[in-house]
SEFI-889558 format. One line per field, with one value per residue (C-alpha): residue in one letter; x, z, y. Coordinates in pm, 1 decimal. Layout:
// SEFI-889558
residu = [A, ...]
px = [X, ...]
pz = [Z, ...]
py = [Y, ...]
***
This chain:
// SEFI-889558
residu = [M, N, K, Q, I, L, V, M, G, A, G, S, W, G, T, A, L, A, L, Q, L, A, R, V, G, H, L, V, Y, I, H, S, W, K, T, E, H, N, T, K, M, V, K, D, K, H, N, N, D, Y, L, P, D, S, P, F, P, A, N, L, L, A, I, D, N, W, S, Y, I, I, H, Q, C, S, D, I, L, I, A, T, P, S, L, G, F, I, D, T, I, N, T, L, K, P, Y, L, L, S, N, Q, G, I, I, S, A, T, K, G, F, C, H, N, S, Y, Q, L, L, D, Q, L, V, A, Q, T, L, R, D, N, N, F, G, L, I, T, G, P, S, F, A, K, E, V, A, K, G, L, P, T, A, I, L, A, A, A, H, D, I, D, Y, A, K, H, I, Q, T, L, F, N, S, E, N, F, R, C, Y, S, S, T, D, V, T, G, A, E, I, G, G, A, V, K, N, I, L, A, I, A, C, G, I, S, D, G, L, G, F, G, A, N, A, R, A, G, L, I, T, R, G, L, N, E, L, T, Q, L, G, L, A, L, G, G, N, L, E, T, F, Y, G, L, S, G, L, G, D, L, L, L, T, C, T, D, N, Q, S, R, N, R, R, F, G, V, L, I, G, Q, G, K, T, K, E, Q, A, C, R, E, V, Q, Q, V, V, E, G, I, A, T, T, K, V, V, H, K, I, A, Q, I, Y, A, V, P, M, P, I, V, E, A, I, Y, N, I, I, H, Q, D, M, D, M, L, T, I, A, K, R, L, L, T, R, G, L, K, E, E]
px = [22168.0, 22091.5, 22325.4, 22328.8, 22565.4, 22675.6, 22752.2, 22974.0, 22948.4, 22625.3, 22720.1, 22563.3, 22792.3, 22758.1, 22381.9, 22354.3, 22547.5, 22333.4, 22024.4, 22173.4, 22250.3, 21895.3, 21762.8, 21942.5, 21760.0, 22014.1, 21929.5, 22139.5, 22226.9, 22369.5, 22540.2, 22662.1, 22951.7, 22775.9, 22540.3, 22281.1, 22274.3, 22238.5, 21953.5, 21767.2, 21814.4, 21684.6, 21377.7, 21305.0, 21403.0, 21561.8, 21888.5, 21738.3, 22075.1, 22235.5, 21974.6, 21635.9, 21466.4, 21550.1, 21351.7, 21478.8, 21307.5, 21205.6, 21530.6, 21756.6, 21779.9, 21964.1, 22098.3, 22250.2, 22429.1, 22623.7, 22830.4, 22514.2, 22454.7, 22803.5, 22852.2, 22540.8, 22693.5, 22894.7, 23056.1, 23121.5, 23119.6, 23326.0, 23217.7, 23389.3, 23614.9, 23975.8, 24077.4, 23855.1, 23928.1, 24198.3, 24010.0, 23708.7, 23922.2, 24073.0, 23728.8, 23592.4, 23894.4, 23800.2, 23455.7, 23549.5, 23541.4, 23795.4, 23527.2, 23391.0, 23496.0, 23580.7, 23469.0, 23601.1, 23403.1, 23659.4, 23877.9, 24216.1, 24543.8, 24652.4, 24740.7, 25021.3, 25209.1, 25130.6, 25010.3, 24722.9, 24422.5, 24458.3, 24811.7, 24676.5, 24413.8, 24672.9, 24879.7, 24581.2, 24355.4, 24548.9, 24262.8, 23986.7, 23928.0, 23950.9, 23814.5, 23688.4, 23417.4, 23492.7, 23420.3, 23211.3, 22912.5, 22737.9, 22551.9, 22222.1, 22203.2, 22286.8, 22023.3, 21763.1, 21853.7, 21981.0, 22208.5, 22561.8, 22876.0, 23131.4, 23437.0, 23488.9, 23857.6, 24030.0, 24363.8, 24164.6, 23959.1, 23702.0, 23636.3, 23621.3, 23355.3, 23174.9, 23155.0, 23046.8, 22758.6, 22658.5, 22605.7, 22513.3, 22156.1, 21958.9, 22064.2, 22392.6, 22653.4, 22956.9, 23284.5, 23562.5, 23940.5, 24244.8, 24423.6, 24352.5, 24645.7, 24533.4, 24171.8, 24271.6, 24502.0, 24242.4, 23977.9, 24208.0, 24396.6, 24086.6, 23967.1, 24274.3, 24218.0, 23851.8, 23967.5, 24200.8, 23918.0, 23693.8, 23954.2, 24005.7, 23632.2, 23600.6, 23866.9, 23674.3, 23944.5, 23690.0, 23634.4, 23972.9, 24158.1, 23931.8, 23992.9, 24367.3, 24362.3, 24163.4, 24390.0, 24721.5, 24581.4, 24506.9, 24870.6, 24986.7, 24748.6, 24870.7, 25240.7, 25199.6, 24985.9, 25242.2, 25519.3, 25321.0, 25249.0, 24910.0, 24812.1, 24790.3, 24445.6, 24295.8, 24371.6, 24174.3, 23881.2, 23599.0, 23813.9, 24053.4, 23928.0, 23562.6, 23574.6, 23800.2, 23557.8, 23265.1, 23421.4, 23587.5, 23280.4, 22974.1, 22893.2, 22757.7, 23129.5, 23209.6, 23577.7, 23491.1, 23251.0, 23522.5, 23761.5, 23508.4, 23462.8, 23840.1, 23866.5, 23597.3, 23805.3, 23672.0, 23914.0, 23962.2, 23753.6, 23474.0, 23464.3, 23446.5, 23157.2, 22964.9, 23022.4, 22903.4, 23063.3, 23412.9, 23629.3, 23863.6, 24088.1, 24222.9, 24406.4, 24475.2, 24661.2, 24911.9, 24966.2, 24995.6, 25233.0, 25460.6, 25431.9, 25515.1, 25834.0, 25925.4, 25880.7, 26022.6, 25704.6, 25650.9, 25296.6, 25282.4, 24903.4, 24905.6, 25193.8, 24997.3, 24694.0, 24918.4, 25070.2, 24729.3, 24542.5, 24825.8, 25083.3, 24833.9, 25011.4, 24843.1, 24626.9, 24709.3, 25082.5, 25055.6, 24848.7, 25108.2, 25387.0, 25199.9, 25146.0, 25499.6, 25696.8, 25955.3, 25822.2, 25815.0, 25668.9, 25326.9]
pz = [-6866.9, -6561.2, -6477.2, -6289.8, -5992.3, -5741.4, -5383.3, -5187.5, -4815.9, -4634.7, -4326.1, -4271.1, -4521.2, -4802.6, -4755.8, -4752.0, -5079.0, -5229.7, -5133.1, -5293.7, -5618.0, -5621.6, -5555.6, -5870.6, -6064.3, -6102.9, -6049.0, -5744.1, -5597.2, -5244.8, -5076.1, -4720.1, -4653.2, -4333.8, -4439.5, -4166.3, -4222.0, -4597.4, -4555.2, -4337.1, -4593.8, -4876.3, -4670.4, -4524.0, -4825.6, -4558.7, -4364.2, -4017.7, -3852.8, -3963.6, -4110.1, -3967.4, -4078.5, -4448.5, -4629.0, -4972.2, -5279.7, -5558.7, -5751.1, -5457.7, -5423.3, -5160.4, -5329.9, -5226.4, -5549.0, -5659.5, -5911.2, -6112.7, -6184.6, -6169.3, -6547.9, -6587.8, -6373.3, -6505.7, -6167.2, -5839.8, -5523.0, -5236.4, -4892.0, -4661.3, -4365.0, -4473.9, -4314.5, -4565.7, -4871.6, -5042.2, -4974.1, -5150.0, -5448.4, -5473.2, -5451.6, -5728.5, -5958.0, -6140.6, -6224.7, -6344.9, -6703.4, -6817.2, -6884.8, -6528.7, -6283.1, -5915.3, -5675.4, -5319.8, -5029.1, -4787.4, -4583.5, -4466.7, -4567.6, -4621.1, -4269.9, -4376.5, -4657.3, -4550.7, -4905.2, -5008.5, -5136.4, -5494.2, -5500.1, -5400.3, -5672.6, -5934.1, -5845.1, -5846.4, -6123.0, -6417.9, -6661.3, -6448.9, -6378.2, -6009.6, -5817.4, -5473.2, -5307.2, -4985.8, -4791.0, -4500.8, -4500.1, -4222.0, -4342.0, -4168.3, -4327.4, -4675.1, -4631.5, -4544.7, -4850.7, -4648.4, -4831.7, -4868.3, -5062.7, -5144.6, -5362.9, -5638.8, -5714.9, -5982.6, -6162.9, -6487.7, -6481.0, -6713.7, -6462.4, -6177.3, -6375.0, -6441.7, -6064.7, -6015.0, -6258.2, -6099.3, -5755.9, -5815.2, -5742.7, -5617.3, -5252.9, -5310.2, -5477.7, -5605.3, -5707.1, -5908.0, -5866.2, -5991.1, -5653.4, -5537.3, -5292.9, -5119.0, -5099.7, -4950.3, -4689.6, -4579.1, -4542.3, -4337.9, -4108.5, -4003.9, -3820.4, -3594.0, -3524.2, -3444.8, -3180.6, -3042.8, -3017.2, -2856.4, -2593.2, -2523.8, -2478.0, -2271.2, -2038.9, -2014.7, -2179.5, -2349.2, -2679.4, -2686.3, -2680.9, -2949.4, -3180.2, -3126.3, -3207.0, -3527.2, -3645.7, -3563.1, -3677.2, -4016.9, -4035.2, -3958.5, -4217.5, -4476.0, -4413.2, -4446.0, -4755.5, -4924.0, -4840.2, -5010.9, -5319.5, -5252.0, -5360.7, -5103.3, -5222.3, -5153.6, -4782.1, -4752.4, -4946.0, -4877.8, -4828.5, -4594.6, -4385.9, -4456.1, -4341.9, -4050.2, -3913.9, -3942.5, -3771.1, -3493.7, -3382.4, -3409.6, -3216.9, -3527.2, -3585.6, -3448.6, -3416.8, -3208.2, -2990.9, -2938.3, -2827.4, -2586.3, -2421.9, -2392.6, -2236.7, -1987.1, -1873.9, -2081.5, -2217.1, -2591.9, -2590.5, -2385.9, -2611.2, -2927.7, -2783.6, -2704.3, -3049.4, -3208.0, -3544.4, -3689.6, -3560.5, -3856.0, -3668.3, -3436.7, -3707.0, -3911.8, -3616.9, -3617.5, -3994.6, -4008.7, -3711.0, -3905.4, -4233.9, -4055.9, -3926.4, -4272.8, -4430.3, -4128.2, -4093.2, -3737.6, -3627.8, -3250.1, -3224.5, -3415.0, -3197.5, -2885.3, -2997.0, -3090.9, -2741.9, -2575.4, -2770.0, -2878.3, -2600.8, -2312.5, -2187.9, -1942.4, -2117.7, -1886.2, -1913.6, -2294.1, -2295.4, -2079.6, -2305.9, -2610.3, -2454.5, -2318.5, -2635.2, -2740.7, -2862.1, -3238.4, -3505.0, -3640.8]
py = [9948.0, 9735.5, 9446.9, 9118.8, 9133.1, 8869.7, 8978.5, 8741.0, 8813.1, 8894.8, 9089.4, 9429.1, 9605.7, 9352.7, 9344.2, 9724.5, 9749.0, 9473.4, 9673.9, 9985.0, 9800.0, 9662.7, 10012.8, 10133.2, 9860.2, 9578.7, 9212.1, 9125.6, 8786.0, 8761.3, 8466.5, 8414.1, 8176.1, 8069.6, 7790.9, 7840.2, 8216.1, 8171.1, 7923.0, 8173.7, 8452.5, 8232.2, 8138.1, 8483.1, 8700.7, 8916.8, 8940.6, 8939.1, 8868.5, 9196.3, 9434.7, 9333.3, 9656.3, 9611.2, 9338.7, 9237.5, 9383.5, 9145.2, 9204.2, 9104.2, 8726.6, 8523.7, 8209.3, 7877.8, 7785.7, 8092.4, 7892.0, 7829.8, 8199.4, 8352.9, 8352.9, 8567.6, 8843.7, 9136.6, 9202.3, 9021.7, 9231.9, 9087.3, 9203.9, 8956.9, 9043.6, 9095.4, 8764.0, 8582.7, 8795.7, 8587.7, 8262.8, 8414.6, 8517.6, 8168.6, 8007.3, 8229.4, 8200.4, 7875.2, 8016.3, 8364.6, 8482.1, 8740.9, 9004.8, 8993.9, 9262.4, 9223.0, 9497.0, 9492.9, 9631.2, 9484.1, 9719.6, 9598.5, 9437.2, 9079.6, 8965.9, 8732.9, 8908.8, 9271.0, 9340.4, 9560.7, 9367.6, 9492.1, 9349.5, 9008.8, 9022.7, 9122.8, 8816.2, 8579.9, 8714.2, 8851.7, 8912.5, 9063.9, 9430.3, 9514.9, 9810.1, 9897.8, 10098.3, 10283.8, 10599.0, 10732.5, 10500.5, 10312.3, 10005.1, 10083.4, 10428.1, 10296.4, 10023.8, 10288.6, 10496.1, 10791.5, 11040.0, 10903.3, 10998.4, 10730.9, 10660.8, 10403.6, 10346.9, 10137.3, 10158.1, 10169.6, 10489.1, 10334.8, 10057.9, 10310.2, 10496.8, 10168.3, 10104.0, 10464.7, 10411.3, 10079.8, 10233.9, 10596.6, 10701.0, 10998.9, 10951.0, 10766.0, 10985.5, 10796.4, 10963.0, 10793.0, 10777.1, 10587.2, 10606.1, 10252.1, 10256.5, 10573.9, 10458.8, 10121.5, 10274.5, 10527.3, 10257.4, 10034.5, 10274.1, 10467.7, 10155.1, 10168.3, 10536.2, 10469.8, 10220.5, 10489.3, 10743.5, 10482.9, 10399.4, 10768.6, 10824.9, 10507.1, 10644.6, 10972.7, 11185.4, 11412.2, 11594.0, 11769.7, 11439.6, 11293.4, 11592.0, 11561.3, 11190.2, 11245.0, 11525.0, 11360.0, 11026.3, 11174.5, 11281.6, 10926.4, 10782.3, 11032.8, 10972.4, 10596.8, 10640.6, 10862.6, 10615.8, 10338.3, 10548.6, 10705.7, 11057.1, 11337.0, 11454.4, 11111.5, 11132.4, 11455.4, 11310.8, 11067.5, 10757.3, 10939.2, 11229.1, 11152.7, 10791.8, 10882.9, 11142.8, 10904.8, 10605.1, 10803.5, 10997.7, 10773.8, 10457.1, 10286.9, 10215.8, 9870.4, 9969.9, 10273.7, 10069.5, 9811.0, 10086.8, 10236.0, 9895.5, 9850.3, 10196.9, 10099.7, 9803.6, 9513.5, 9254.0, 9219.3, 8901.5, 9059.2, 9365.6, 9152.4, 8952.2, 9269.8, 9420.6, 9092.0, 9169.6, 9145.5, 9432.6, 9481.9, 9724.0, 9453.0, 9256.6, 9570.5, 9726.4, 9442.4, 9466.0, 9846.3, 9849.8, 9612.8, 9804.9, 10131.6, 9970.4, 9839.8, 10184.2, 10373.5, 10583.1, 10715.1, 10620.9, 10679.3, 10645.3, 10316.9, 10198.5, 10293.4, 10090.7, 9799.0, 9801.2, 9814.4, 9546.9, 9316.5, 9361.1, 9404.9, 9716.9, 9953.2, 10213.3, 10503.4, 10431.4, 10428.8, 10749.0, 10925.2, 10802.5, 10935.5, 11277.8, 11322.7, 11247.9, 11503.6, 11837.1, 11896.3, 12124.2, 12031.8]
***
C-alpha cells in the first residue's frame, strides 16, 4: 500500500531518496530549510541546485508549509547534515503523532555529546519508531534509477522491514537489520577514511597506499564499532565495507574530493568551497577521534586525519609517522 511521506532536507541525498520513494509509488513531500532554495523547488518542480538532471514526477511535491501536511504522513525522512539533525528533531517534535516513524538518512554523530543519532532520538522522541537508511549509494545514481543495494536498520525488526518495503523497487534493493549501532558507525567513519584516501591520492601515493588505507581503515571502523556494541557482520556488509569501498574510490564522494584537494595543497576552507557541499567527515573526524580516546580504541588513521585537518600538521610528517609505527601482527 502506497504511503504519504515527508522528506525534511533537500540536498542531493534527500532529493535522491525522495525521487526513489516517488518511483515506488508513494506521494512524497520535500522541504528545504533554506527558504530561497525551497521557493525555487516549489516554482520549478525540480531541485536544480543539487540534481539538475532529475525533474520531479507528479507525485513528488516541494512544499512551503510542511506543518500543514505532516499529520497525513506515515513517515518522516530526515536528510539534513548531522550538524542540523537534532534541531530538525526538536522542530518536528510538537507536530508528531505517536504512530509516525522517523527515518534518518543522516550520517554522523552528535557533535556536542558524542552520541549516536538514534540515542538522541530516543531521548527526545519516546513514542516514535526510529530507523535509518544507509549503504553504498551516490545520490546522482539513485536519482537516475541505477542499480543500488542499501540497508534499512531499526531496533524493531518490524520497522526495519517497513522501511525496507517503502524503498525497495526493481533497481533499488533494500536489506533489513536490527544493528542500528553498527550501521550508524559504518556510515559515519567511512567519511573520515574517504578523506584519508583522498589525501593519499592528492599526494600521489598511488593505488597500493589507497588499498592499505581502506583495509586498515576497515579494521579501525570495526574495532570502534565493536566497542560501541555493533555486530561484526554489519561491518563487512553494505553499511560497512560496501559504503567504505564506494566513498574511498570514486570522486562522486565529496569527502574523497575534499581529501584530494587537501593533498594537493589547498586549505580546508579552499577545499570546502570547491566541493560546494557539506563535507561530513570534517566534523565527524573530531567526534570519532574523541570517542576513540574515551573507549581506548587505537585508530591511527583517524588520528592522522584529525592532526592534518584540525591541528594543521604537515601531511608528509603525519604520513611518515603512520608508516613507521611499531611493527605488529595483522
